[in-house]
Structures are given as C-alpha cells and as structure tokens.
N, CA, C and O atoms as CSV, one atom per row, in Angstrom:
chain,resi,resn,atom,element,x,y,z
A,1,MET,N,N,0.817,-0.884,0.352
A,1,MET,CA,C,0.116,-0.542,-0.418
A,1,MET,C,C,0.960,1.122,0.244
A,1,MET,O,O,1.652,1.214,1.258
A,2,LYS,N,N,0.549,2.371,-0.842
A,2,LYS,CA,C,1.572,3.328,-1.052
A,2,LYS,C,C,0.867,4.187,0.158
A,2,LYS,O,O,-0.254,3.921,0.592
A,3,ILE,N,N,1.741,5.318,0.662
A,3,ILE,CA,C,1.279,6.366,1.581
A,3,ILE,C,C,1.263,7.788,0.343
A,3,ILE,O,O,1.702,7.909,-0.801
A,4,THR,N,N,0.619,8.568,1.158
A,4,THR,CA,C,-0.045,9.837,0.046
A,4,THR,C,C,0.722,10.839,1.228
A,4,THR,O,O,0.903,10.772,2.444
A,5,LYS,N,N,1.145,12.047,-0.151
A,5,LYS,CA,C,1.444,13.007,0.290
A,5,LYS,C,C,0.636,13.621,1.263
A,5,LYS,O,O,1.330,14.049,2.186
A,6,ALA,N,N,-0.754,13.860,1.431
A,6,ALA,CA,C,-1.312,14.552,2.768
A,6,ALA,C,C,-0.991,13.126,4.087
A,6,ALA,O,O,-1.076,13.255,5.308
A,7,GLN,N,N,-0.705,12.139,3.485
A,7,GLN,CA,C,-0.526,11.498,4.936
A,7,GLN,C,C,0.583,11.508,5.259
A,7,GLN,O,O,0.782,10.872,6.294
A,8,ILE,N,N,1.861,12.188,4.605
A,8,ILE,CA,C,2.941,12.211,5.336
A,8,ILE,C,C,2.935,13.635,5.555
A,8,ILE,O,O,3.220,14.218,6.601
A,9,LYS,N,N,2.677,13.992,4.761
A,9,LYS,CA,C,2.134,15.781,5.305
A,9,LYS,C,C,1.776,15.657,7.007
A,9,LYS,O,O,2.277,16.423,7.829
A,10,LEU,N,N,0.751,14.472,7.390
A,10,LEU,CA,C,0.098,14.663,8.368
A,10,LEU,C,C,0.714,13.863,9.917
A,10,LEU,O,O,0.612,14.192,11.099
A,11,LEU,N,N,1.460,12.531,9.132
A,11,LEU,CA,C,2.914,12.140,10.313
A,11,LEU,C,C,3.821,13.455,10.491
A,11,LEU,O,O,3.794,13.873,11.649
A,12,ARG,N,N,4.693,14.273,9.523
A,12,ARG,CA,C,5.422,15.134,9.939
A,12,ARG,C,C,4.518,16.348,11.150
A,12,ARG,O,O,4.821,16.721,12.283
A,13,GLU,N,N,3.707,16.573,10.531
A,13,GLU,CA,C,2.854,17.457,11.742
A,13,GLU,C,C,2.744,16.388,12.969
A,13,GLU,O,O,2.229,16.934,13.945
A,14,MET,N,N,2.997,15.354,13.145
A,14,MET,CA,C,2.770,14.700,14.406
A,14,MET,C,C,3.854,14.503,15.288
A,14,MET,O,O,3.754,14.317,16.500
A,15,VAL,N,N,5.058,14.558,14.524
A,15,VAL,CA,C,6.257,14.800,15.274
A,15,VAL,C,C,6.582,16.318,15.265
A,15,VAL,O,O,7.694,16.732,15.592
A,16,ASN,N,N,5.711,17.017,14.931
A,16,ASN,CA,C,5.986,18.168,15.264
A,16,ASN,C,C,7.178,18.893,14.484
A,16,ASN,O,O,7.730,19.858,15.013
A,17,PHE,N,N,7.655,18.341,12.979
A,17,PHE,CA,C,8.394,18.105,11.844
A,17,PHE,C,C,9.730,17.645,12.759
A,17,PHE,O,O,10.643,18.392,12.407
A,18,THR,N,N,10.141,16.847,13.646
A,18,THR,CA,C,11.663,16.916,14.040
A,18,THR,C,C,11.573,15.362,14.121
A,18,THR,O,O,10.564,14.709,14.389
A,19,CYS,N,N,13.041,14.813,13.788
A,19,CYS,CA,C,13.407,13.780,12.969
A,19,CYS,C,C,13.017,12.521,14.553
A,19,CYS,O,O,13.023,12.963,15.702
A,20,GLN,N,N,12.815,11.504,14.341
A,20,GLN,CA,C,12.978,10.615,15.567
A,20,GLN,C,C,13.889,10.302,15.566
A,20,GLN,O,O,14.222,9.988,16.708
A,21,HIS,N,N,14.882,10.123,14.643
A,21,HIS,CA,C,15.979,9.407,15.697
A,21,HIS,C,C,17.137,10.458,15.870
A,21,HIS,O,O,18.090,10.024,16.516
A,22,CYS,N,N,17.257,11.911,15.369
A,22,CYS,CA,C,18.350,12.790,15.560
A,22,CYS,C,C,18.095,13.860,16.554
A,22,CYS,O,O,18.816,14.554,17.270
A,23,HIS,N,N,16.361,13.714,16.278
A,23,HIS,CA,C,15.305,14.808,16.853
A,23,HIS,C,C,16.259,16.369,16.190
A,23,HIS,O,O,16.957,17.170,16.813
A,24,TYR,N,N,16.062,16.337,15.382
A,24,TYR,CA,C,16.739,17.687,15.063
A,24,TYR,C,C,15.256,18.101,14.162
A,24,TYR,O,O,14.511,17.213,13.747
A,25,HIS,N,N,14.944,19.749,13.920
A,25,HIS,CA,C,13.774,19.713,13.268
A,25,HIS,C,C,14.032,19.751,11.967
A,25,HIS,O,O,15.086,19.180,11.687
A,26,GLU,N,N,13.476,20.198,11.094
A,26,GLU,CA,C,13.277,19.979,9.739
A,26,GLU,C,C,14.211,20.984,8.970
A,26,GLU,O,O,15.029,20.715,8.089
A,27,ASP,N,N,13.853,22.370,9.585
A,27,ASP,CA,C,14.902,23.610,9.454
A,27,ASP,C,C,15.817,23.558,9.476
A,27,ASP,O,O,16.456,24.553,9.134
A,28,LYS,N,N,16.682,22.043,10.006
A,28,LYS,CA,C,17.858,22.065,9.931
A,28,LYS,C,C,18.420,20.717,9.206
A,28,LYS,O,O,19.543,20.362,8.848
A,29,VAL,N,N,17.369,20.241,9.164
A,29,VAL,CA,C,17.935,19.003,8.230
A,29,VAL,C,C,16.893,18.536,7.163
A,29,VAL,O,O,16.982,17.386,6.734
A,30,GLY,N,N,16.271,19.064,6.880
A,30,GLY,CA,C,15.237,19.068,5.747
A,30,GLY,C,C,14.118,18.309,5.834
A,30,GLY,O,O,13.884,17.896,6.970
A,31,VAL,N,N,13.064,17.879,4.659
A,31,VAL,CA,C,12.237,17.037,5.188
A,31,VAL,C,C,12.086,15.886,5.439
A,31,VAL,O,O,12.567,14.880,4.917
A,32,LEU,N,N,11.353,16.030,6.318
A,32,LEU,CA,C,11.398,14.160,7.196
A,32,LEU,C,C,10.427,13.573,6.036
A,32,LEU,O,O,9.626,14.114,5.274
A,33,SER,N,N,10.857,12.194,6.235
A,33,SER,CA,C,10.578,10.825,5.222
A,33,SER,C,C,10.156,9.867,5.975
A,33,SER,O,O,10.522,9.950,7.147
A,34,PRO,N,N,9.401,8.839,5.652
A,34,PRO,CA,C,8.665,7.997,6.201
A,34,PRO,C,C,9.509,6.345,5.843
A,34,PRO,O,O,9.610,5.632,4.845
A,35,HIS,N,N,10.078,6.266,7.523
A,35,HIS,CA,C,10.601,4.828,6.953
A,35,HIS,C,C,9.376,3.800,7.908
A,35,HIS,O,O,8.718,4.001,8.929
A,36,ARG,N,N,9.508,2.708,6.989
A,36,ARG,CA,C,8.707,1.674,7.447
A,36,ARG,C,C,9.988,1.337,8.221
A,36,ARG,O,O,11.144,1.631,7.920
A,37,ILE,N,N,9.422,0.493,9.541
A,37,ILE,CA,C,9.817,-0.315,10.839
A,37,ILE,C,C,10.326,-1.834,9.793
A,37,ILE,O,O,11.220,-2.325,9.104
A,38,LYS,N,N,9.343,-1.969,10.194
A,38,LYS,CA,C,9.010,-3.508,9.355
A,38,LYS,C,C,8.860,-3.201,7.564
A,38,LYS,O,O,7.963,-2.703,6.884
A,39,ARG,N,N,10.368,-3.837,7.206
A,39,ARG,CA,C,10.341,-3.433,5.756
A,39,ARG,C,C,9.067,-4.017,4.713
A,39,ARG,O,O,8.611,-5.155,4.821
A,40,GLY,N,N,8.651,-3.137,3.818
A,40,GLY,CA,C,7.724,-3.958,2.946
A,40,GLY,C,C,7.958,-5.401,2.541
A,40,GLY,O,O,7.276,-6.396,2.786
A,41,ASN,N,N,9.188,-5.261,1.800
A,41,ASN,CA,C,9.226,-7.077,1.439
A,41,ASN,C,C,9.175,-8.225,2.448
A,41,ASN,O,O,9.421,-9.379,2.100
A,42,ALA,N,N,8.827,-7.868,3.807
A,42,ALA,CA,C,8.451,-8.588,5.041
A,42,ALA,C,C,7.257,-8.402,5.215
A,42,ALA,O,O,6.743,-9.257,5.936
A,43,GLY,N,N,6.579,-7.613,4.842
A,43,GLY,CA,C,5.028,-7.392,4.889
A,43,GLY,C,C,4.721,-6.338,5.460
A,43,GLY,O,O,3.552,-5.987,5.623
A,44,GLY,N,N,5.815,-5.630,5.875
A,44,GLY,CA,C,5.589,-4.104,6.743
A,44,GLY,C,C,4.663,-3.385,5.989
A,44,GLY,O,O,4.603,-3.670,4.792
A,45,GLU,N,N,3.756,-2.313,6.525
A,45,GLU,CA,C,2.776,-1.622,5.551
A,45,GLU,C,C,3.018,-0.308,6.428
A,45,GLU,O,O,3.342,-0.379,7.614
A,46,TYR,N,N,2.824,0.958,5.712
A,46,TYR,CA,C,2.493,2.193,5.867
A,46,TYR,C,C,1.183,2.488,6.960
A,46,TYR,O,O,0.011,2.803,6.751
A,47,VAL,N,N,1.891,2.254,8.109
A,47,VAL,CA,C,0.391,2.499,9.235
A,47,VAL,C,C,1.656,2.952,10.245
A,47,VAL,O,O,2.851,2.663,10.303
A,48,PRO,N,N,0.701,3.862,11.046
A,48,PRO,CA,C,1.170,4.678,11.978
A,48,PRO,C,C,2.404,3.965,13.160
A,48,PRO,O,O,3.338,4.516,13.744
A,49,ASN,N,N,2.017,2.818,13.181
A,49,ASN,CA,C,2.856,2.068,14.325
A,49,ASN,C,C,3.862,0.933,13.749
A,49,ASN,O,O,4.401,0.058,14.426
A,50,ASN,N,N,4.012,1.154,12.235
A,50,ASN,CA,C,5.337,0.409,11.974
A,50,ASN,C,C,5.973,1.719,11.152
A,50,ASN,O,O,6.429,1.321,10.080
A,51,ILE,N,N,6.105,2.828,11.286
A,51,ILE,CA,C,6.758,4.253,10.707
A,51,ILE,C,C,7.216,4.925,12.043
A,51,ILE,O,O,6.776,4.974,13.192
A,52,LEU,N,N,8.658,5.583,11.150
A,52,LEU,CA,C,9.261,6.525,11.724
A,52,LEU,C,C,9.536,7.677,10.624
A,52,LEU,O,O,10.066,7.680,9.512
A,53,MET,N,N,8.906,8.698,11.485
A,53,MET,CA,C,9.720,9.944,10.049
A,53,MET,C,C,10.607,10.475,10.251
A,53,MET,O,O,10.455,11.410,11.036
A,54,ILE,N,N,11.915,10.266,9.755
A,54,ILE,CA,C,13.693,10.941,9.977
A,54,ILE,C,C,13.803,11.485,8.612
A,54,ILE,O,O,13.072,11.450,7.622
A,55,CYS,N,N,14.921,11.985,8.872
A,55,CYS,CA,C,15.775,12.877,7.962
A,55,CYS,C,C,16.488,12.621,7.456
A,55,CYS,O,O,17.397,12.171,8.154
A,56,TYR,N,N,16.763,12.634,6.031
A,56,TYR,CA,C,17.302,11.941,4.785
A,56,TYR,C,C,18.782,11.309,5.266
A,56,TYR,O,O,19.280,10.342,4.690
A,57,GLU,N,N,19.496,12.078,6.551
A,57,GLU,CA,C,20.685,11.781,6.396
A,57,GLU,C,C,20.800,10.305,7.596
A,57,GLU,O,O,21.636,9.406,7.684
A,58,CYS,N,N,19.401,10.645,8.471
A,58,CYS,CA,C,19.557,9.455,9.139
A,58,CYS,C,C,18.921,8.420,8.204
A,58,CYS,O,O,19.695,7.469,8.088
A,59,HIS,N,N,17.875,8.265,7.544
A,59,HIS,CA,C,17.466,7.332,6.804
A,59,HIS,C,C,18.923,6.943,5.851
A,59,HIS,O,O,19.335,5.809,5.608
A,60,LYS,N,N,19.315,7.788,5.568
A,60,LYS,CA,C,20.869,7.007,4.866
A,60,LYS,C,C,21.499,6.191,5.519
A,60,LYS,O,O,22.018,5.239,4.936
A,61,LYS,N,N,21.621,6.351,6.938
A,61,LYS,CA,C,22.641,5.833,7.738
A,61,LYS,C,C,21.676,4.598,8.490
A,61,LYS,O,O,22.259,3.916,9.332
A,62,LEU,N,N,20.767,4.410,8.314
A,62,LEU,CA,C,19.951,3.438,8.746
A,62,LEU,C,C,19.866,2.157,7.534
A,62,LEU,O,O,19.978,0.954,7.773
A,63,HIS,N,N,19.660,2.728,6.328
A,63,HIS,CA,C,19.547,1.642,5.540
A,63,HIS,C,C,20.918,1.303,5.175
A,63,HIS,O,O,21.243,0.270,4.589
A,64,GLY,N,N,21.745,2.281,5.577
A,64,GLY,CA,C,23.281,1.794,5.375
A,64,GLY,C,C,23.752,0.870,6.842
A,64,GLY,O,O,24.967,0.776,7.016
A,65,GLY,N,N,23.122,0.410,7.554
A,65,GLY,CA,C,23.683,-0.248,7.915
A,65,GLY,C,C,24.107,0.353,10.044
A,65,GLY,O,O,24.504,-0.333,10.987
A,66,GLU,N,N,23.763,1.820,9.957
A,66,GLU,CA,C,24.951,2.220,10.934
A,66,GLU,C,C,24.037,2.187,12.253
A,66,GLU,O,O,24.573,2.008,13.346
A,67,PHE,N,N,22.806,2.343,12.150
A,67,PHE,CA,C,22.369,2.274,12.995
A,67,PHE,C,C,20.643,1.495,13.001
A,67,PHE,O,O,19.875,1.756,12.075
A,68,THR,N,N,20.288,0.709,13.958
A,68,THR,CA,C,19.261,-0.198,13.817
A,68,THR,C,C,17.305,0.527,14.470
A,68,THR,O,O,16.317,-0.203,14.389
C-alpha cells in the first residue's frame, strides 16, 4: 500500500516536524520522510505503528546499517 503526500504531511505534523532519530527539526535537516520499521518486502505496511519519520541523513544511515 502506498502512502499519500497528505498522509506524509500529517505524520510530519504529528512529530512536530522533528526527526524521530536525531531529534533535529526540519529547519536544520530538511523535510522528513517515512521509514517503515518492518520493511515492505517483509510485509510491513505504511501504518502509524510501523513508521518512523526521519531526516534524509538518518534514513541513509539506517539503510546503510549504521544503526538499527
């Protein structure tokens, strides 16, 4: 299931536009994006309890295996 731009905006608002990993505001790190905790290929969906809203750098580090 895809996530819409409106849903992403709502999720960004819910976390006060602050990265859930590094805790920096979008003003400093850019627009947040959704990350599925349980990956899509493992059955993870874009539902609130499976999403972290994180900045680009944290997203890149997470997928690069720098943190879990």
